[in-house]
C-alpha positions in Angstrom: 145.6 234.7 212.2 141.8 236.1 212.6 138.3 234.3 212.9 135.5 235.5 211.9 132.4 235.6 214.0 129.6 233.3 212.6 127.3 232.4 214.8 125.5 235.5 216.8 122.9 235.3 219.3 120.3 237.7 218.7 117.8 238.8 221.7 114.7 240.9 220.5 112.9 242.0 224.0 114.8 239.8 226.4 114.3 236.7 224.0 116.4 234.3 222.0 115.5 234.3 218.3 116.3 231.2 216.3 118.0 233.2 213.4 119.0 231.4 210.1 122.8 230.5 210.0 124.6 233.5 207.6 121.6 235.5 207.8 122.4 238.1 210.5 124.4 241.2 209.4 124.6 244.8 211.2 125.4 248.9 211.1 126.2 250.3 213.4 125.2 253.9 212.3 127.9 256.1 212.3 126.5 257.4 209.2 128.9 258.9 205.9 131.4 260.9 206.7 131.8 263.5 203.9 135.4 264.8 202.4 135.5 267.7 200.4 138.2 270.6 199.3 138.1 274.1 199.3 140.0 276.1 197.3 142.9 278.4 198.9 144.0 279.6 195.6 146.2 278.0 192.8 147.0 274.6 193.8 146.7 275.0 198.0 143.5 273.3 199.7 142.0 273.2 202.5 140.3 269.6 203.4 136.7 269.6 205.2 134.8 267.3 206.5 131.6 267.0 207.7 128.9 264.0 208.8 125.5 263.4 208.0 123.5 263.4 210.9 120.4 261.6 208.7 122.7 258.5 208.4 123.4 257.9 211.7 120.7 255.5 212.5 122.0 252.1 214.1 120.7 249.1 211.9 120.4 245.3 211.4 119.4 242.4 209.5 117.8 239.0 210.1 116.2 236.5 208.7 114.1 233.2 210.4 112.2 230.0 209.4 108.2 230.5 208.6 107.2 228.6 211.4 104.4 229.7 213.3 105.8 231.0 215.9 108.7 232.9 214.3 105.6 234.3 212.2 103.7 235.9 214.8 107.0 237.2 216.6 107.4 238.9 213.6 103.7 240.6 213.5 104.5 241.7 216.9 107.7 243.4 216.5 106.1 245.3 213.4 103.5 246.4 215.3 105.7 248.1 218.0 108.1 250.4 216.1 110.6 252.4 218.3 110.2 250.0 221.4 112.1 247.1 219.9 115.2 246.1 221.9 117.5 244.2 220.5 120.9 242.8 221.8 123.4 241.1 219.2 126.1 239.4 220.6 129.3 236.9 219.4 132.3 235.9 219.7 135.0 234.5 217.5 136.5 230.6 218.1 139.6 232.6 220.2 136.4 234.0 222.7 137.2 237.6 221.6 133.1 238.7 222.5 131.2 241.5 221.0 127.8 243.5 221.9 125.4 245.6 220.3 122.3 246.4 222.1 119.8 248.5 220.0 117.2 250.6 221.1 114.3 252.0 219.6 114.4 249.7 217.0 111.6 249.4 214.4 111.0 246.9 211.6 111.9 248.6 208.3 110.9 246.3 205.4 107.8 245.2 204.6 108.6 241.6 204.9 107.3 238.2 203.1 106.5 235.0 205.2 107.9 232.5 202.5 105.9 229.3 202.7 108.4 226.5 201.9 111.1 224.4 203.0 113.9 226.3 203.3 111.9 229.6 203.1 112.6 232.5 205.2 111.4 235.5 206.8 113.7 238.1 206.7 113.4 241.7 208.6 115.6 244.8 208.1 115.3 246.9 211.4 116.7 250.4 212.0 117.1 252.2 215.5 119.3 254.2 217.6 122.8 253.9 217.1 123.9 250.7 219.6 125.4 250.7 222.6 128.6 248.7 221.4 130.1 246.4 224.0 
């Protein structure tokens, strides 16, 4: 049986951030791999594999409630591109842990602050591929 990580911890610039449940997703920045075939004549082929360096960017998303403090935090992070350090960690009920540390992180989306009950501030980030632990 496998257990799913459902309660990750998000820290931005060494501050724990209260994120909305089920809103965190991560991209470990491994990029896309292209597999093509080269003809060797007849039915014979050779497989050619290449990585797209442009895709080797780490990324993650999360949402926060639209509080005054969270709005101010989002604004500050957005105005601090390429300098933010974000640590996302978690463990499953069996105690297995993971940590991803994203350096040089920037908010990439034009986020909105939904000023309503149940509203959120959804942030999309990109930066260097994470240090994985």
